[in-house]
C-alpha positions in Angstrom: 96.8 99.1 146.6 96.5 102.6 145.3 99.0 101.9 142.5 96.9 98.9 141.3 93.8 101.0 141.3 95.5 103.7 139.3 96.8 101.2 136.8 93.3 99.7 136.5 91.7 103.1 135.9 94.3 104.0 133.3 93.8 100.7 131.4 90.0 101.2 131.5 90.3 104.7 130.0 92.7 103.5 127.3 90.4 100.6 126.4 87.5 103.1 126.1 89.5 105.2 123.5 91.0 102.4 121.4 89.4 100.6 118.5 86.0 102.4 118.7 83.1 100.8 116.8 82.8 101.8 113.2 79.4 103.2 113.9 79.9 105.4 116.9 76.7 106.3 118.8 77.3 109.9 118.2 77.7 109.3 114.5 74.4 107.4 113.9 72.2 109.2 116.5 69.4 111.0 114.7 66.9 110.6 111.9 68.0 109.6 108.4 66.1 109.8 105.1 66.5 106.9 102.6 68.4 107.9 99.4 68.7 104.5 97.7 68.2 100.8 98.3 70.0 98.3 96.1 70.8 94.6 95.8 74.3 93.8 94.7 75.0 90.5 93.1 78.0 89.0 94.9 79.1 87.0 91.8 78.7 89.6 89.0 78.8 92.9 91.0 75.7 94.1 89.2 73.5 96.4 91.3 69.7 96.6 91.0 67.4 99.1 92.6 65.2 96.9 94.8 62.0 98.9 94.7 62.9 101.2 91.8 64.4 104.7 91.9 63.7 107.0 94.8 62.4 104.6 97.5 61.1 106.5 100.6 61.9 105.8 104.2 63.3 107.0 107.5 65.6 105.4 110.0 66.0 106.8 113.6 68.5 106.0 116.3 68.0 107.5 119.7 70.7 108.2 122.3 68.8 105.8 124.7 69.4 102.8 122.4 66.2 102.6 120.4 65.8 102.4 116.7 63.0 102.3 114.1 63.0 102.0 110.3 60.3 102.2 107.7 60.9 101.9 104.0 58.6 101.8 101.0 58.7 101.9 97.2 57.9 105.4 95.9 55.6 104.1 93.2 52.9 102.6 95.5 49.5 103.4 94.2 46.0 101.9 94.6 42.7 102.4 93.0 40.6 102.3 96.2 40.1 105.2 98.6 42.1 103.4 101.3 44.2 100.3 101.8 41.5 98.4 103.8 39.1 98.9 100.8 41.7 97.8 98.2 41.6 94.6 96.3 43.5 91.6 97.7 46.0 92.0 94.9 46.6 95.7 95.8 46.8 94.8 99.5 49.4 92.2 98.7 51.4 94.7 96.6 51.3 97.2 99.5 52.6 94.6 101.9 55.4 93.5 99.5 56.5 97.1 98.8 56.8 98.4 102.4 58.7 97.2 105.5 59.0 98.5 109.0 60.5 97.4 112.2 61.7 98.8 115.5 63.4 97.8 118.7 66.8 98.4 120.4 70.3 98.5 119.0 73.8 97.8 120.0 77.0 98.8 118.3 79.7 96.4 117.1 83.2 96.9 115.7 81.7 96.6 112.1 78.3 98.3 112.6 75.2 97.8 114.5 72.8 95.0 115.6 69.1 95.8 115.6 67.2 93.8 118.2 63.7 93.6 116.7 60.8 94.1 119.1 58.0 94.8 116.4 58.0 94.3 112.6 55.7 94.2 109.7 57.0 90.7 109.1 56.3 88.8 112.4 59.1 86.3 111.7 61.6 89.1 112.5 60.2 89.8 116.0 62.6 88.7 118.8 65.5 88.3 116.3 68.7 90.3 115.8 69.5 91.9 112.5 73.2 92.4 111.9 74.1 95.5 109.8 77.5 96.7 108.5 77.9 100.4 108.7 80.2 103.0 107.1 80.0 106.7 106.3 80.6 108.2 102.9 80.8 111.9 103.7 77.6 112.9 105.4 75.8 109.7 104.2 75.2 106.6 106.3 75.6 103.4 104.3 74.1 100.2 105.8 74.4 96.7 104.4 73.4 93.3 105.6 75.1 90.0 105.3 74.8 88.2 101.9 71.4 86.6 101.3 70.7 83.6 99.1 67.5 84.3 97.1 65.4 81.2 96.3 65.1 82.1 92.6 68.8 83.0 92.0 72.0 80.9 92.6 74.0 84.1 93.3 74.1 85.6 96.9 72.9 89.3 97.1 73.8 92.0 99.5 71.2 94.7 100.4 72.7 98.2 100.7 70.8 101.2 102.0 72.1 104.7 101.7 70.8 107.4 104.1 71.1 111.2 104.5 70.8 112.8 107.9 67.6 114.7 108.5 68.3 115.8 112.0 
């Protein structure tokens, strides 16, 4: 009986140290600042800055399994003193050029799954967002699965590049 327990323990330890997820918890834990956000056309390979150059945003992963993300176009400006006093058109622009969500996360062999609990788009709440993760030096690169835009026949892949803040 002791031999079987020992073999089980050894196998368990070996499984823990083989084929780690691409995004190890130690690797993604912390706060990240957004460097770039691009759409890549799957057919042509052409990349386009989704919200222009220099989008702003932060992404945080905690050791306890929580995550939050907020991103916005850097060029957002309104003529009113505050968003609630802005025109309907300016309010619509503000909504279209900023996105935020938070929840929990779990690691996979190819990246991470965000389990959304709150989001600026209520259709995301209660849904999972699969993300593919890799590191380029000290940068965290996250992309989603290909999306099929309504106005374009070519699938697009959203890619966000982040730098560690802490």
